N, C-alpha and C positions, 0 to 999 in steps of 0.2 A: 863526622861531626854533625851534630844536629843544630839547626837554626830555628830561632823563635820568630814567628810571623804574627802579624795582626790580621784578623779576618776583616777584609774591607766590605765584601759583599757575598751574599748567598742567594742564588737564584735557581729555582727549580727548572730543570731542563724542559724545553718545549717538545712535545711529541705530536703536535698538530692534532689532526682528527684520528691519527693512528693510536691504538691502545698499546700499552707495554706488552711485550711478549710474556707469556705465562712464566712466573718464577723470577722475573727480572725486577730488581729493586728500583724504586724511584730515585733518580740521581739529581743532585744539585751541582751547579757550577760554583765552586768556592774560589773567590779571588783573595789572594794573600799578598801581603807586602812585608818584605824583610826590613831590618833596621836601616838599610841604605835606600829604601824606597823602591827597590826592585820588585816588580809584581809578577805573579804567576797565577794561573787559573787551573784548577784540577777538578775532575768529576769526583763526587763523593756521595755515598748513600745517605739520603735524607734521614732515614731511621737511625743511622749511626751518629749523625750530627746531633740529633735530639737526645739520644742515649748519653752522649758525652757532655751535653749541655753547652755545645759550641754554637754561638750566635755571632752576628755581625758585631765587631768590636772586641771579640774574645782574642786572647793571646794563646797561640797554639804552637806546638812543635811538630814539624814534619819529619817523621822517622825515616831511616834508610830504606825501609820496606814500603814507603809511600802512605803509611797510615798517619792520621792526625791524633794528637793527644793534647789535652788542655795544659797550658804552661803554668 
């Protein structure tokens, strides 16, 4: 069963003075809240969030394979 979540916060992960390893995508920590208010945070590629048009406040579905799609 898929649950719909509201995106509460999107923050780019901090890499400090280290650069990303070659070929690694820039990840964001995405904080989601379900209808009961339960929160969860998951890493997600920034480029994919942009492609899907997912921003803070968006309603999304977290699929069984761990991907997000706009609700």
